[in-house]
VOMIDO-966811 format. One line per 10 residues: number of its first residue (from 1); for each residue x negated, y negated, z negated of C-alpha. Coordinates in steps of 0.05 Angstrom, whole numbers, plus 5000, padded with zeros to 4 digits. Layout:
// VOMIDO-966811
NUM = X Y Z  ...
//
This chain:
// VOMIDO-966811
1 = 4446 5020 5029  4491 5080 5021  4509 5130 5078  4578 5147 5093  4594 5220 5073  4623 5239 5140  4678 5281 5109  4717 5327 5150  4789 5291 5159  4820 5361 5159
11 = 4826 5394 5088  4839 5464 5113  4865 5502 5169  4907 5566 5168  4912 5592 5242  4943 5530 5287  4965 5489 5221  4915 5440 5206  4927 5404 5139  4894 5333 5140
21 = 4867 5297 5078  4905 5235 5098  4972 5275 5089  4949 5307 5021  4931 5238 4994  5000 5215 5007  5026 5280 4973  4985 5266 4915  5009 5191 4914  5082 5215 4913
31 = 5067 5264 4860  5033 5211 4815  5096 5167 4826  5143 5226 4811  5106 5241 4743  5098 5173 4717  5177 5158 4733  5193 5222 4694  5153 5195 4635  5186 5130 4635
41 = 5254 5161 4644  5243 5202 4586  5229 5144 4535  5288 5122 4487  5334 5065 4505  5329 5072 4585  5391 5087 4630  5344 5128 4676  5346 5210 4675  5298 5259 4708
51 = 5349 5274 4757  5353 5205 4778  5281 5200 4783  5279 5260 4830  5334 5229 4872  5298 5165 4875  5233 5197 4897  5270 5226 4960  5296 5162 4982  5225 5128 4971
61 = 5186 5182 5008  5233 5174 5068  5229 5097 5065  5150 5099 5060  5139 5147 5114  5192 5124 5163  5177 5049 5147  5102 5056 5144  5094 5087 5213  5146 5046 5248
71 = 5120 4979 5218  5041 4998 5239  5067 5017 5310  5112 4950 5310  5055 4908 5278  4991 4934 5302  5006 4988 5355  5062 4958 5398  5026 4974 5466  5018 5047 5446
81 = 5092 5050 5439  5101 5022 5512  5046 5072 5541  5063 5131 5498  5126 5133 5459  5112 5197 5422  5049 5171 5390  5098 5143 5337  5104 5213 5306  5030 5225 5301
91 = 5022 5207 5225  4965 5255 5216  4922 5206 5258  4930 5149 5207  4961 5086 5227  5011 5072 5170  5033 5000 5149  5041 4981 5077  5081 4924 5096  5126 4968 5138
101 = 5127 5021 5081  5149 4962 5036  5208 4949 5080  5231 5018 5083  5222 5022 5007  5269 4962 4998  5321 4994 5042  5313 5061 5002  5325 5019 4940  5386 4989 4964
111 = 5414 5053 4985  5397 5092 4922  5424 5032 4884  5491 5034 4913  5495 5110 4902  5484 5102 4829  5512 5036 4812  5449 5003 4795  5432 4929 4818  5376 4922 4871
121 = 5320 4895 4821  5347 4945 4765  5314 4994 4810  5260 4953 4842  5229 4935 4770  5234 5009 4756  5194 5030 4816  5144 4976 4822  5095 5004 4771  5099 5074 4802
131 = 5075 5048 4870  5001 5034 4861  4978 5101 4854  5007 5116 4921  4969 5060 4945  4905 5088 4914  4911 5156 4941  4927 5121 5013  4866 5077 5014  4826 5140 4998
141 = 4854 5171 5055  4840 5113 5101  4764 5124 5075  4767 5202 5091  4792 5179 5158  4739 5132 5170  4784 5078 5182  4797 5002 5163  4725 4983 5153  4697 4914 5134
151 = 4646 4865 5166  4575 4882 5168  4540 4859 5100  4478 4865 5063  4507 4879 4997  4475 4941 4962  4540 4981 4968  4548 4974 5040  4554 5036 5080  4523 5054 5145
161 = 4568 5103 5192  4543 5162 5237  4546 5134 5308  4564 5206 5335  4629 5199 5300  4636 5118 5304  4609 5097 5366  4656 5033 5366  4610 5011 5307  4546 5022 5344
171 = 4559 4983 5410  4500 4942 5425  4447 4985 5392  4396 5027 5427  4413 5092 5447  4400 5148 5399  4409 5098 5335  4433 5147 5285  4472 5101 5241  4510 5033 5245
181 = 4493 4968 5211  4518 4966 5137  4590 4951 5133  4633 4931 5077  4675 4994 5052  4739 4951 5048  4783 5013 5039  4748 5023 4977  4759 4951 4958  4835 4960 4970
191 = 4838 5024 4930  4803 4982 4867  4848 4925 4878  4917 4947 4904  4911 5012 4870  4877 5016 4806  4881 4941 4786  4950 4933 4807  4973 4995 4766  4934 4975 4704
201 = 4964 4902 4705  5039 4926 4725  5037 4979 4675  5015 4935 4621  5066 4878 4643  5126 4925 4650  5113 4964 4582  5146 4904 4549  5216 4879 4560  5217 4828 4618
211 = 5270 4791 4653  5301 4827 4712  5263 4811 4772  5200 4798 4738  5163 4866 4748  5184 4860 4821  5155 4793 4827  5094 4806 4793  5083 4866 4838  5092 4829 4902
221 = 5049 4767 4879  4991 4811 4857  4992 4856 4918  4998 4794 4965  4934 4760 4930  4895 4826 4930  4910 4840 5000  4900 4769 5028  4832 4772 4996  4806 4836 5020
231 = 4820 4816 5088  4765 4760 5091  4714 4822 5090  4761 4871 5128  4752 4874 5205  4815 4860 5240  4847 4916 5291  4805 4908 5351  4866 4901 5396  4894 4840 5356
241 = 4835 4808 5329  4840 4742 5289  4909 4706 5295  4879 4639 5278  4820 4598 5252  4774 4652 5271  4790 4687 5204  4866 4694 5192  4889 4764 5202  4955 4800 5217
251 = 4946 4829 5143  4945 4759 5117  5006 4740 5156  5046 4791 5133  5020 4784 5057  5039 4712 5056  5116 4725 5051  5099 4777 4996  5056 4729 4957  5114 4673 4964
261 = 5173 4721 4949  5130 4741 4885  5128 4672 4860  5205 4653 4873  5222 4722 4837  5179 4704 4777  5209 4634 4774  5280 4657 4780  5271 4710 4729  5242 4669 4678
271 = 5283 4607 4695  5348 4646 4682  5319 4673 4618  5304 4603 4593  5378 4581 4615  5406 4640 4577  5366 4620 4517  5389 4548 4517  5461 4572 4525  5455 4616 4468
281 = 5429 4561 4421  5478 4509 4447  5537 4558 4429  5505 4582 4364
//
């Protein structure tokens, strides 16, 4: 078994200003997306320019932060809004919903496309491969924050948490017990699947010409599958619990529309390309 390193969530402090690792991880994710977008915009034959990528990143940052925080508070912390409306501003404490952030990014893509005269899925297909590095960084931020742990387990890589910092995971243990039962490090599973694996697959998939909507559809499908799978070992939010069957979580409920939308977009993309090819043969 492994012991959680109990990293201080504050990276550094300058007087009253505290800089949290969680926020730094988001900055790293946005920087990686910007660099990758700039590189893709520099390739021959693309309509994109570096200035467009700079503008796009601004739109996406606003969409991720606003949508992620609002989504989390509405999906997972609605009771907190009722008791303390200002809690919605406490981003540094964690609590960002990927699904809410996705909605924010979709709105940002639509607004950016209107400004630059691009179709929605032209922008979406360009953005999709740039997102997973940010997801990876965000999940590492979750790990440093010590949130989103999995169920107790006996796998060799399970982690024990110090009870002094995580008393909620040590309930029912004798007083003075130093560590929690071993838990799945589900944040790291998500970092590996939703971050590294999703990036590798999408970067490869999008490196060749694909019909419009295909890259966006592949992103939605793969993320939906990865997130739905990890939810089986991730503990649900304590104030929500399981929604049904003793295993179905809010994360799975929110991932199902993504998974289905991905299948639909891929079917439409390749169905349309097939129809265009048949039409070309018939006119030839």
